[in-house]
N, CA, C and O atoms as CSV, one atom per row, in Angstrom:
chain,resi,resn,atom,element,x,y,z
A,1,UNK,N,N,82.312,-5.325,85.160
A,1,UNK,CA,C,82.372,-5.029,83.723
A,1,UNK,C,C,81.048,-5.398,83.052
A,1,UNK,O,O,80.612,-4.726,82.117
A,2,UNK,N,N,80.414,-6.465,83.533
A,2,UNK,CA,C,79.151,-6.890,82.920
A,2,UNK,C,C,78.069,-5.833,83.143
A,2,UNK,O,O,77.248,-5.578,82.262
A,3,UNK,N,N,78.076,-5.222,84.329
A,3,UNK,CA,C,77.075,-4.171,84.606
A,3,UNK,C,C,77.326,-2.965,83.688
A,3,UNK,O,O,76.380,-2.356,83.188
A,4,UNK,N,N,78.596,-2.626,83.471
A,4,UNK,CA,C,78.936,-1.519,82.602
A,4,UNK,C,C,78.509,-1.832,81.163
A,4,UNK,O,O,77.954,-0.974,80.477
A,5,UNK,N,N,78.770,-3.061,80.712
A,5,UNK,CA,C,78.380,-3.433,79.366
A,5,UNK,C,C,76.870,-3.381,79.160
A,5,UNK,O,O,76.397,-2.915,78.123
A,6,UNK,N,N,76.115,-3.857,80.142
A,6,UNK,CA,C,74.649,-3.809,79.993
A,6,UNK,C,C,74.173,-2.353,79.996
A,6,UNK,O,O,73.242,-2.007,79.268
A,7,UNK,N,N,74.803,-1.501,80.806
A,7,UNK,CA,C,74.474,-0.065,80.837
A,7,UNK,C,C,74.764,0.545,79.443
A,7,UNK,O,O,73.939,1.271,78.888
A,8,UNK,N,N,75.926,0.238,78.909
A,8,UNK,CA,C,76.299,0.825,77.595
A,8,UNK,C,C,75.411,0.302,76.479
A,8,UNK,O,O,75.044,1.056,75.578
A,9,UNK,N,N,75.056,-0.998,76.526
A,9,UNK,CA,C,74.169,-1.550,75.500
A,9,UNK,C,C,72.801,-0.881,75.578
A,9,UNK,O,O,72.154,-0.674,74.551
A,10,UNK,N,N,72.354,-0.540,76.789
A,10,UNK,CA,C,71.059,0.103,76.918
A,10,UNK,C,C,71.084,1.515,76.291
A,10,UNK,O,O,70.047,2.047,75.896
A,11,UNK,N,N,72.280,2.102,76.210
A,11,UNK,CA,C,72.424,3.429,75.581
A,11,UNK,C,C,72.582,3.346,74.069
A,11,UNK,O,O,72.487,4.355,73.370
A,12,UNK,N,N,72.829,2.109,73.558
A,12,UNK,CA,C,72.968,1.963,72.141
A,12,UNK,C,C,74.433,1.795,71.659
A,12,UNK,O,O,74.721,1.873,70.465
A,13,UNK,N,N,75.335,1.563,72.621
A,13,UNK,CA,C,76.748,1.343,72.266
A,13,UNK,C,C,76.888,-0.098,71.751
A,13,UNK,O,O,76.413,-1.037,72.389
A,14,UNK,N,N,77.516,-0.256,70.641
A,14,UNK,CA,C,77.779,-1.598,70.094
A,14,UNK,C,C,79.045,-2.150,70.696
A,14,UNK,O,O,80.094,-1.515,70.587
A,15,UNK,N,N,78.992,-3.299,71.323
A,15,UNK,CA,C,80.150,-3.948,71.943
A,15,UNK,C,C,80.479,-5.210,71.218
A,15,UNK,O,O,79.649,-6.115,71.133
A,16,UNK,N,N,81.674,-5.293,70.691
A,16,UNK,CA,C,82.083,-6.444,69.911
A,16,UNK,C,C,82.802,-7.470,70.776
A,16,UNK,O,O,83.239,-7.146,71.880
A,17,UNK,N,N,82.933,-8.706,70.291
A,17,UNK,CA,C,83.556,-9.760,71.033
A,17,UNK,C,C,85.030,-9.463,71.352
A,17,UNK,O,O,85.564,-9.941,72.353
A,18,UNK,N,N,85.673,-8.672,70.495
A,18,UNK,CA,C,87.066,-8.293,70.712
A,18,UNK,C,C,87.199,-7.273,71.839
A,18,UNK,O,O,88.307,-6.994,72.296
A,19,UNK,N,N,86.066,-6.712,72.293
A,19,UNK,CA,C,86.108,-5.698,73.336
A,19,UNK,C,C,86.004,-4.293,72.808
A,19,UNK,O,O,85.823,-3.352,73.580
A,20,UNK,N,N,86.115,-4.129,71.492
A,20,UNK,CA,C,85.969,-2.815,70.891
A,20,UNK,C,C,84.522,-2.372,71.007
A,20,UNK,O,O,83.593,-3.180,71.018
A,21,UNK,N,N,84.366,-1.048,71.095
A,21,UNK,CA,C,83.025,-0.484,71.216
A,21,UNK,C,C,82.817,0.596,70.167
A,21,UNK,O,O,83.734,1.345,69.832
A,22,UNK,N,N,81.633,0.659,69.671
A,22,UNK,CA,C,81.267,1.730,68.701
A,22,UNK,C,C,80.279,2.631,69.419
A,22,UNK,O,O,79.189,2.208,69.805
A,23,UNK,N,N,80.691,3.903,69.590
A,23,UNK,CA,C,79.930,4.858,70.357
A,23,UNK,C,C,79.109,5.753,69.447
A,23,UNK,O,O,79.686,6.490,68.647
A,24,UNK,N,N,77.789,5.721,69.535
A,24,UNK,CA,C,76.968,6.675,68.775
A,24,UNK,C,C,77.253,8.103,69.235
A,24,UNK,O,O,77.606,8.329,70.393
A,25,UNK,N,N,77.101,9.053,68.335
A,25,UNK,CA,C,77.383,10.446,68.707
A,25,UNK,C,C,76.476,10.922,69.815
A,25,UNK,O,O,76.878,11.778,70.603
A,26,UNK,N,N,75.247,10.391,69.905
A,26,UNK,CA,C,74.316,10.817,70.948
A,26,UNK,C,C,74.825,10.418,72.341
A,26,UNK,O,O,74.643,11.147,73.316
A,27,UNK,N,N,75.464,9.250,72.408
A,27,UNK,CA,C,76.004,8.768,73.709
A,27,UNK,C,C,77.238,9.583,74.063
A,27,UNK,O,O,77.416,9.954,75.223
A,28,UNK,N,N,78.086,9.866,73.096
A,28,UNK,CA,C,79.256,10.710,73.348
A,28,UNK,C,C,78.812,12.075,73.859
A,28,UNK,O,O,79.358,12.608,74.824
A,29,UNK,N,N,77.800,12.628,73.180
A,29,UNK,CA,C,77.304,13.952,73.578
A,29,UNK,C,C,76.757,13.928,74.984
A,29,UNK,O,O,77.006,14.856,75.754
A,30,UNK,N,N,76.006,12.879,75.348
A,30,UNK,CA,C,75.469,12.794,76.705
A,30,UNK,C,C,76.570,12.681,77.717
A,30,UNK,O,O,76.472,13.284,78.785
A,31,UNK,N,N,77.643,11.918,77.429
A,31,UNK,CA,C,78.753,11.787,78.350
A,31,UNK,C,C,79.406,13.170,78.535
A,31,UNK,O,O,79.724,13.551,79.662
A,32,UNK,N,N,79.608,13.919,77.447
A,32,UNK,CA,C,80.190,15.248,77.557
A,32,UNK,C,C,79.257,16.147,78.379
A,32,UNK,O,O,79.720,16.889,79.245
A,33,UNK,N,N,77.971,16.086,78.116
A,33,UNK,CA,C,77.022,16.912,78.862
A,33,UNK,C,C,77.059,16.575,80.351
A,33,UNK,O,O,76.904,17.463,81.190
A,34,UNK,N,N,77.262,15.311,80.682
A,34,UNK,CA,C,77.367,14.905,82.095
A,34,UNK,C,C,78.567,15.533,82.771
A,34,UNK,O,O,78.527,15.797,83.973
A,35,UNK,N,N,79.653,15.781,82.013
A,35,UNK,CA,C,80.833,16.423,82.608
A,35,UNK,C,C,80.584,17.884,82.910
A,35,UNK,O,O,81.316,18.472,83.707
A,36,UNK,N,N,79.572,18.496,82.300
A,36,UNK,CA,C,79.297,19.921,82.459
A,36,UNK,C,C,78.340,20.147,83.624
A,36,UNK,O,O,78.059,21.299,83.958
A,37,UNK,N,N,77.824,19.082,84.260
A,37,UNK,CA,C,76.948,19.255,85.420
A,37,UNK,C,C,77.773,19.785,86.588
A,37,UNK,O,O,78.960,19.480,86.705
A,38,UNK,N,N,77.133,20.591,87.464
A,38,UNK,CA,C,77.856,21.121,88.620
A,38,UNK,C,C,78.409,19.986,89.505
A,38,UNK,O,O,77.678,19.062,89.861
A,39,UNK,N,N,79.669,20.061,89.845
A,39,UNK,CA,C,80.311,19.076,90.725
A,39,UNK,C,C,80.807,17.828,90.010
A,39,UNK,O,O,81.423,16.967,90.637
A,40,UNK,N,N,80.555,17.713,88.719
A,40,UNK,CA,C,80.994,16.531,87.956
A,40,UNK,C,C,82.451,16.698,87.577
A,40,UNK,O,O,82.927,17.806,87.333
A,41,UNK,N,N,83.160,15.554,87.530
A,41,UNK,CA,C,84.542,15.594,87.029
A,41,UNK,C,C,84.665,14.640,85.847
A,41,UNK,O,O,83.908,13.680,85.709
A,42,UNK,N,N,85.624,14.933,85.019
A,42,UNK,CA,C,85.860,14.097,83.838
A,42,UNK,C,C,86.183,12.664,84.275
A,42,UNK,O,O,85.708,11.709,83.662
A,43,UNK,N,N,86.986,12.513,85.327
A,43,UNK,CA,C,87.373,11.175,85.807
A,43,UNK,C,C,86.157,10.403,86.258
A,43,UNK,O,O,86.022,9.227,85.919
A,44,UNK,N,N,85.259,11.026,87.015
A,44,UNK,CA,C,84.085,10.303,87.497
A,44,UNK,C,C,83.129,9.920,86.390
A,44,UNK,O,O,82.584,8.816,86.405
A,45,UNK,N,N,82.910,10.805,85.424
A,45,UNK,CA,C,82.025,10.494,84.312
A,45,UNK,C,C,82.644,9.423,83.433
A,45,UNK,O,O,81.942,8.533,82.954
A,46,UNK,N,N,83.970,9.500,83.211
A,46,UNK,CA,C,84.654,8.493,82.415
A,46,UNK,C,C,84.516,7.128,83.050
A,46,UNK,O,O,84.313,6.138,82.348
A,47,UNK,N,N,84.622,7.054,84.374
A,47,UNK,CA,C,84.477,5.763,85.075
A,47,UNK,C,C,83.053,5.212,84.902
A,47,UNK,O,O,82.852,4.011,84.727
A,48,UNK,N,N,82.085,6.116,84.955
A,48,UNK,CA,C,80.686,5.693,84.827
A,48,UNK,C,C,80.433,5.090,83.456
A,48,UNK,O,O,79.700,4.107,83.337
A,49,UNK,N,N,81.037,5.673,82.407
A,49,UNK,CA,C,80.841,5.189,81.027
A,49,UNK,C,C,81.870,4.127,80.635
A,49,UNK,O,O,81.768,3.552,79.551
A,50,UNK,N,N,82.858,3.855,81.492
A,50,UNK,CA,C,83.822,2.811,81.207
A,50,UNK,C,C,84.815,3.205,80.114
A,50,UNK,O,O,85.233,2.349,79.334
A,51,UNK,N,N,85.206,4.498,80.039
A,51,UNK,CA,C,86.184,4.976,79.088
A,51,UNK,C,C,87.321,5.623,79.858
A,51,UNK,O,O,87.176,5.952,81.036
A,52,UNK,N,N,88.469,5.807,79.182
A,52,UNK,CA,C,89.560,6.483,79.806
A,52,UNK,C,C,89.250,7.985,79.791
A,52,UNK,O,O,88.616,8.485,78.861
A,53,UNK,N,N,89.705,8.701,80.834
A,53,UNK,CA,C,89.485,10.154,80.899
A,53,UNK,C,C,89.951,10.891,79.660
A,53,UNK,O,O,89.294,11.840,79.232
A,54,UNK,N,N,91.081,10.477,79.062
A,54,UNK,CA,C,91.575,11.205,77.883
A,54,UNK,C,C,90.641,11.029,76.676
A,54,UNK,O,O,90.571,11.912,75.821
A,55,UNK,N,N,89.918,9.888,76.598
A,55,UNK,CA,C,88.943,9.666,75.535
A,55,UNK,C,C,87.766,10.625,75.696
A,55,UNK,O,O,87.275,11.208,74.729
A,56,UNK,N,N,87.329,10.772,76.951
A,56,UNK,CA,C,86.228,11.705,77.203
A,56,UNK,C,C,86.659,13.143,76.950
A,56,UNK,O,O,85.877,13.951,76.449
A,57,UNK,N,N,87.885,13.458,77.292
A,57,UNK,CA,C,88.409,14.816,76.972
A,57,UNK,C,C,88.478,15.052,75.461
A,57,UNK,O,O,88.265,16.171,74.995
A,58,UNK,N,N,88.770,14.023,74.718
A,58,UNK,CA,C,88.747,14.155,73.231
A,58,UNK,C,C,87.356,14.471,72.761
A,58,UNK,O,O,87.179,15.315,71.883
A,59,UNK,N,N,86.342,13.802,73.332
A,59,UNK,CA,C,84.966,14.069,72.961
A,59,UNK,C,C,84.589,15.523,73.319
A,59,UNK,O,O,83.876,16.199,72.576
A,60,UNK,N,N,85.088,15.974,74.475
A,60,UNK,CA,C,84.810,17.349,74.874
A,60,UNK,C,C,85.423,18.345,73.857
A,60,UNK,O,O,84.804,19.360,73.538
A,61,UNK,N,N,86.621,18.053,73.360
A,61,UNK,CA,C,87.222,18.894,72.340
A,61,UNK,C,C,86.348,18.929,71.090
A,61,UNK,O,O,86.146,19.990,70.498
A,62,UNK,N,N,85.824,17.754,70.686
A,62,UNK,CA,C,84.957,17.716,69.520
A,62,UNK,C,C,83.718,18.619,69.733
A,62,UNK,O,O,83.272,19.311,68.817
A,63,UNK,N,N,83.187,18.589,70.957
A,63,UNK,CA,C,82.015,19.411,71.240
A,63,UNK,C,C,82.377,20.892,71.151
A,63,UNK,O,O,81.602,21.683,70.613
A,64,UNK,N,N,83.540,21.276,71.670
A,64,UNK,CA,C,84.009,22.672,71.638
A,64,UNK,C,C,84.220,23.139,70.207
A,64,UNK,O,O,84.009,24.312,69.898
A,65,UNK,N,N,84.633,22.236,69.336
A,65,UNK,CA,C,84.845,22.555,67.925
A,65,UNK,C,C,83.565,22.532,67.096
A,65,UNK,O,O,83.583,22.872,65.913
A,66,UNK,N,N,82.466,22.135,67.710
A,66,UNK,CA,C,81.156,22.091,67.022
A,66,UNK,C,C,80.965,20.824,66.238
A,66,UNK,O,O,80.027,20.736,65.446
A,67,UNK,N,N,81.802,19.851,66.422
A,67,UNK,CA,C,81.675,18.569,65.682
A,67,UNK,C,C,80.799,17.551,66.433
A,67,UNK,O,O,80.459,16.498,65.894
A,68,UNK,N,N,80.454,17.870,67.635
A,68,UNK,CA,C,79.608,16.985,68.442
A,68,UNK,C,C,78.514,17.881,69.096
A,68,UNK,O,O,78.840,18.780,69.871
A,69,UNK,N,N,77.259,17.640,68.791
A,69,UNK,CA,C,76.181,18.473,69.238
A,69,UNK,C,C,75.658,17.918,70.583
A,69,UNK,O,O,75.241,16.762,70.658
A,70,UNK,N,N,75.682,18.724,71.608
A,70,UNK,CA,C,75.242,18.316,72.931
A,70,UNK,C,C,73.729,18.372,73.033
A,70,UNK,O,O,73.099,19.187,72.359
A,71,UNK,N,N,73.127,17.520,73.864
A,71,UNK,CA,C,71.686,17.560,74.030
A,71,UNK,C,C,71.277,18.865,74.767
A,71,UNK,O,O,72.042,19.413,75.561
A,72,UNK,N,N,70.094,19.318,74.485
A,72,UNK,CA,C,69.593,20.536,75.145
A,72,UNK,C,C,69.454,20.302,76.637
A,72,UNK,O,O,69.009,19.242,77.078
A,73,UNK,N,N,69.833,21.288,77.389
A,73,UNK,CA,C,69.702,21.191,78.847
A,73,UNK,C,C,68.248,21.236,79.251
A,73,UNK,O,O,67.490,22.069,78.754
A,74,UNK,N,N,67.851,20.359,80.139
A,74,UNK,CA,C,66.500,20.324,80.667
A,74,UNK,C,C,66.445,21.232,81.886
A,74,UNK,O,O,67.051,20.927,82.913
A,75,UNK,N,N,65.726,22.341,81.785
A,75,UNK,CA,C,65.675,23.276,82.870
A,75,UNK,C,C,64.255,23.383,83.419
A,75,UNK,O,O,63.277,23.359,82.672
A,76,UNK,N,N,64.171,23.499,84.728
A,76,UNK,CA,C,62.848,23.681,85.364
A,76,UNK,C,C,62.447,25.150,85.401
A,76,UNK,O,O,61.283,25.485,85.620
A,77,UNK,N,N,63.435,26.023,85.181
A,77,UNK,CA,C,63.184,27.448,85.251
A,77,UNK,C,C,63.093,28.034,83.861
A,77,UNK,O,O,63.621,27.449,82.915
A,78,UNK,N,N,62.445,29.162,83.710
A,78,UNK,CA,C,62.418,29.821,82.401
A,78,UNK,C,C,63.813,30.219,81.969
A,78,UNK,O,O,64.650,30.567,82.802
A,79,UNK,N,N,64.066,30.171,80.676
A,79,UNK,CA,C,65.339,30.581,80.143
A,79,UNK,C,C,65.152,31.931,79.454
A,79,UNK,O,O,64.191,32.148,78.716
A,80,UNK,N,N,66.087,32.816,79.715
A,80,UNK,CA,C,66.012,34.128,79.145
A,80,UNK,C,C,67.092,34.295,78.070
A,80,UNK,O,O,68.251,33.934,78.277
A,81,UNK,N,N,66.704,34.832,76.955
A,81,UNK,CA,C,67.637,35.110,75.896
A,81,UNK,C,C,68.129,36.545,76.016
A,81,UNK,O,O,67.362,37.411,76.437
A,82,UNK,N,N,69.382,36.832,75.661
A,82,UNK,CA,C,69.845,38.219,75.752
A,82,UNK,C,C,69.086,39.077,74.722
A,82,UNK,O,O,68.799,38.640,73.608
A,83,UNK,N,N,68.789,40.258,75.124
A,83,UNK,CA,C,68.056,41.186,74.265
A,83,UNK,C,C,68.904,42.436,74.134
A,83,UNK,O,O,69.272,43.038,75.143
A,84,UNK,N,N,69.220,42.835,72.921
A,84,UNK,CA,C,70.046,44.008,72.674
A,84,UNK,C,C,69.102,45.129,72.149
A,84,UNK,O,O,68.386,44.953,71.164
A,85,UNK,N,N,69.137,46.246,72.829
A,85,UNK,CA,C,68.298,47.351,72.418
A,85,UNK,C,C,69.219,48.465,71.932
A,85,UNK,O,O,70.166,48.837,72.624
A,86,UNK,N,N,68.950,48.981,70.778
A,86,UNK,CA,C,69.768,50.057,70.224
A,86,UNK,C,C,68.831,51.130,69.636
A,86,UNK,O,O,67.664,50.880,69.335
A,87,UNK,N,N,69.388,52.298,69.494
A,87,UNK,CA,C,68.610,53.377,68.916
A,87,UNK,C,C,68.482,53.144,67.419
A,87,UNK,O,O,69.473,52.967,66.710
A,88,UNK,N,N,67.253,53.147,66.962
A,88,UNK,CA,C,66.982,53.000,65.555
A,88,UNK,C,C,66.289,54.288,65.056
A,88,UNK,O,O,65.393,54.803,65.725
A,89,UNK,N,N,66.676,54.772,63.960
A,89,UNK,CA,C,65.995,55.991,63.446
A,89,UNK,C,C,64.514,55.740,63.324
A,89,UNK,O,O,64.079,54.667,62.904
A,90,UNK,N,N,63.749,56.739,63.695
A,90,UNK,CA,C,62.293,56.652,63.636
A,90,UNK,C,C,61.862,56.433,62.197
A,90,UNK,O,O,62.113,57.275,61.335
A,91,UNK,N,N,61.215,55.308,61.937
A,91,UNK,CA,C,60.731,55.020,60.596
A,91,UNK,C,C,59.276,55.555,60.476
A,91,UNK,O,O,58.533,55.566,61.458
A,92,UNK,N,N,58.901,55.978,59.310
A,92,UNK,CA,C,57.529,56.430,59.155
A,92,UNK,C,C,56.566,55.265,59.358
A,92,UNK,O,O,56.854,54.130,58.980
A,93,UNK,N,N,55.403,55.569,59.969
A,93,UNK,CA,C,54.401,54.536,60.249
A,93,UNK,C,C,53.911,53.965,58.922
A,93,UNK,O,O,53.652,54.683,57.956
A,94,UNK,N,N,53.795,52.623,58.923
A,94,UNK,CA,C,53.295,51.991,57.709
A,94,UNK,C,C,51.803,52.261,57.583
A,94,UNK,O,O,51.074,52.169,58.571
A,95,UNK,N,N,51.347,52.586,56.405
A,95,UNK,CA,C,49.950,52.965,56.233
A,95,UNK,C,C,48.954,51.851,56.477
A,95,UNK,O,O,47.798,52.126,56.799
A,96,UNK,N,N,49.378,50.569,56.332
A,96,UNK,CA,C,48.410,49.498,56.492
A,96,UNK,C,C,48.133,49.153,57.971
A,96,UNK,O,O,47.269,48.323,58.256
A,97,UNK,N,N,48.859,49.784,58.911
A,97,UNK,CA,C,48.642,49.538,60.325
A,97,UNK,C,C,48.017,50.750,60.979
A,97,UNK,O,O,48.681,51.775,61.129
A,98,UNK,N,N,46.764,50.661,61.369
A,98,UNK,CA,C,46.119,51.805,62.026
A,98,UNK,C,C,46.856,52.154,63.337
A,98,UNK,O,O,47.440,51.276,63.972
A,99,UNK,N,N,46.826,53.405,63.728
A,99,UNK,CA,C,47.513,53.861,64.933
A,99,UNK,C,C,46.988,53.188,66.180
A,99,UNK,O,O,47.731,53.055,67.152
A,100,UNK,N,N,45.747,52.760,66.195
A,100,UNK,CA,C,45.167,52.130,67.386
A,100,UNK,C,C,45.638,50.697,67.549
A,100,UNK,O,O,45.487,50.133,68.633
A,101,UNK,N,N,46.197,50.091,66.526
A,101,UNK,CA,C,46.673,48.715,66.572
A,101,UNK,C,C,48.189,48.672,66.545
A,101,UNK,O,O,48.769,48.371,65.502
A,102,UNK,N,N,48.856,48.965,67.670
A,102,UNK,CA,C,50.267,48.911,67.765
A,102,UNK,C,C,50.682,47.426,67.669
A,102,UNK,O,O,49.933,46.537,68.073
A,103,UNK,N,N,51.858,47.183,67.141
A,103,UNK,CA,C,52.371,45.829,67.006
A,103,UNK,C,C,53.747,45.731,67.634
A,103,UNK,O,O,54.438,46.739,67.783
A,104,UNK,N,N,54.140,44.555,67.994
A,104,UNK,CA,C,55.493,44.259,68.455
A,104,UNK,C,C,56.209,43.586,67.315
A,104,UNK,O,O,55.754,42.572,66.787
A,105,UNK,N,N,57.326,44.155,66.943
A,105,UNK,CA,C,58.127,43.590,65.838
A,105,UNK,C,C,59.406,42.985,66.371
A,105,UNK,O,O,60.137,43.608,67.141
A,106,UNK,N,N,59.658,41.771,65.952
A,106,UNK,CA,C,60.904,41.093,66.302
A,106,UNK,C,C,61.646,40.837,65.008
A,106,UNK,O,O,61.130,40.173,64.108
A,107,UNK,N,N,62.866,41.366,64.913
A,107,UNK,CA,C,63.676,41.224,63.718
A,107,UNK,C,C,64.926,40.422,64.098
A,107,UNK,O,O,65.604,40.745,65.073
A,108,UNK,N,N,65.216,39.407,63.344
A,108,UNK,CA,C,66.404,38.593,63.541
A,108,UNK,C,C,66.938,38.219,62.176
A,108,UNK,O,O,66.421,37.309,61.529
A,109,UNK,N,N,67.963,38.914,61.740
A,109,UNK,CA,C,68.492,38.684,60.393
A,109,UNK,C,C,67.422,39.031,59.365
A,109,UNK,O,O,66.944,40.165,59.323
A,110,UNK,N,N,67.049,38.064,58.541
A,110,UNK,CA,C,66.026,38.295,57.526
A,110,UNK,C,C,64.617,37.934,58.021
A,110,UNK,O,O,63.640,38.092,57.288
A,111,UNK,N,N,64.515,37.449,59.269
A,111,UNK,CA,C,63.250,37.052,59.807
A,111,UNK,C,C,62.572,38.237,60.455
A,111,UNK,O,O,63.183,38.967,61.235
A,112,UNK,N,N,61.295,38.427,60.126
A,112,UNK,CA,C,60.516,39.516,60.713
A,112,UNK,C,C,59.221,38.916,61.281
A,112,UNK,O,O,58.469,38.250,60.569
A,113,UNK,N,N,58.984,39.156,62.532
A,113,UNK,CA,C,57.768,38.644,63.200
A,113,UNK,C,C,57.035,39.788,63.784
A,113,UNK,O,O,57.615,40.607,64.496
A,114,UNK,N,N,55.752,39.867,63.499
A,114,UNK,CA,C,54.886,40.931,64.076
A,114,UNK,C,C,53.842,40.291,64.954
A,114,UNK,O,O,53.143,39.362,64.551
A,115,UNK,N,N,53.751,40.811,66.170
A,115,UNK,CA,C,52.790,40.269,67.176
A,115,UNK,C,C,51.880,41.398,67.613
A,115,UNK,O,O,52.256,42.569,67.578
A,116,UNK,N,N,50.679,41.030,68.025
A,116,UNK,CA,C,49.759,42.021,68.582
A,116,UNK,C,C,50.316,42.589,69.866
A,116,UNK,O,O,51.052,41.902,70.575
A,117,UNK,N,N,49.982,43.828,70.184
A,117,UNK,CA,C,50.520,44.486,71.387
A,117,UNK,C,C,50.119,43.771,72.691
A,117,UNK,O,O,50.754,43.956,73.729
A,118,UNK,N,N,49.068,42.961,72.619
A,118,UNK,CA,C,48.605,42.258,73.823
A,118,UNK,C,C,49.261,40.871,73.973
A,118,UNK,O,O,48.843,40.105,74.841
A,119,UNK,N,N,50.249,40.534,73.178
A,119,UNK,CA,C,50.902,39.241,73.269
A,119,UNK,C,C,51.573,39.088,74.631
A,119,UNK,O,O,52.293,39.988,75.063
A,120,UNK,N,N,51.352,37.981,75.306
A,120,UNK,CA,C,51.958,37.743,76.652
A,120,UNK,C,C,53.494,37.759,76.575
A,120,UNK,O,O,54.076,37.280,75.601
A,121,UNK,N,N,54.130,38.302,77.588
A,121,UNK,CA,C,55.584,38.371,77.652
A,121,UNK,C,C,56.221,36.983,77.575
A,121,UNK,O,O,57.292,36.837,76.984
A,122,UNK,N,N,55.590,35.963,78.156
A,122,UNK,CA,C,56.155,34.620,78.120
A,122,UNK,C,C,56.204,34.108,76.689
A,122,UNK,O,O,57.169,33.441,76.315
A,123,UNK,N,N,55.188,34.399,75.874
A,123,UNK,CA,C,55.190,33.957,74.487
A,123,UNK,C,C,56.266,34.687,73.699
A,123,UNK,O,O,56.939,34.079,72.867
A,124,UNK,N,N,56.439,35.979,73.946
A,124,UNK,CA,C,57.493,36.756,73.269
A,124,UNK,C,C,58.853,36.188,73.630
A,124,UNK,O,O,59.712,36.040,72.760
A,125,UNK,N,N,59.066,35.863,74.916
A,125,UNK,CA,C,60.317,35.315,75.356
A,125,UNK,C,C,60.595,33.969,74.683
A,125,UNK,O,O,61.733,33.685,74.310
A,126,UNK,N,N,59.565,33.144,74.529
A,126,UNK,CA,C,59.748,31.835,73.861
A,126,UNK,C,C,60.168,32.052,72.383
A,126,UNK,O,O,61.047,31.351,71.882
A,127,UNK,N,N,59.555,32.996,71.714
A,127,UNK,CA,C,59.868,33.286,70.324
A,127,UNK,C,C,61.309,33.771,70.193
A,127,UNK,O,O,62.048,33.314,69.322
A,128,UNK,N,N,61.700,34.690,71.054
A,128,UNK,CA,C,63.071,35.241,71.023
A,128,UNK,C,C,64.063,34.132,71.304
A,128,UNK,O,O,65.116,34.071,70.669
A,129,UNK,N,N,63.748,33.253,72.246
A,129,UNK,CA,C,64.625,32.141,72.550
A,129,UNK,C,C,64.750,31.170,71.354
A,129,UNK,O,O,65.838,30.681,71.048
A,130,UNK,N,N,63.642,30.913,70.707
A,130,UNK,CA,C,63.677,30.015,69.551
A,130,UNK,C,C,64.504,30.616,68.409
A,130,UNK,O,O,65.188,29.892,67.686
A,131,UNK,N,N,64.441,31.903,68.255
A,131,UNK,CA,C,65.238,32.568,67.216
A,131,UNK,C,C,66.700,32.474,67.509
A,131,UNK,O,O,67.515,32.483,66.586
A,132,UNK,N,N,67.074,32.379,68.810
A,132,UNK,CA,C,68.471,32.331,69.164
A,132,UNK,C,C,69.084,30.975,69.076
A,132,UNK,O,O,70.307,30.856,69.150
A,133,UNK,N,N,68.270,29.910,68.917
A,133,UNK,CA,C,68.835,28.552,68.843
A,133,UNK,C,C,69.195,28.256,67.392
A,133,UNK,O,O,68.585,28.774,66.456
A,134,UNK,N,N,70.197,27.413,67.239
A,134,UNK,CA,C,70.642,27.057,65.879
A,134,UNK,C,C,70.002,25.706,65.485
A,134,UNK,O,O,69.809,24.846,66.344
A,135,UNK,N,N,69.684,25.523,64.230
A,135,UNK,CA,C,69.099,24.260,63.785
A,135,UNK,C,C,70.145,23.149,63.865
A,135,UNK,O,O,71.341,23.405,63.734
A,136,UNK,N,N,69.687,21.913,64.081
A,136,UNK,CA,C,70.594,20.783,64.167
A,136,UNK,C,C,71.137,20.413,62.796
A,136,UNK,O,O,71.924,19.475,62.676
């Protein structure tokens, strides 16, 4: 129990003399994220954090309802955002853009981004990915 308490204190969990604990949302979110790892089980993660599995399941429900924000996944590989291509009626060329200078336009809601035609694909992918994330 002492090892678990020192682990929890290192995460920022407040442990009172009565045994009650106050869990910061960031720690709850990390515990929920740990359950989403391949091969992880709620029971194993609950044991690691010293909580009952039903408490961890309640935190998972909060995350599903959007009341608990999970940390961003750390990936070693590039992440691709879905791209939807649809037929758009041909718009007349804007007069301020010469024909020799084609641009790449990214539209997302009211956001409009114009990039030079020589913009690297990796940079375009990062911009599209950033547009797809929601602010905290």
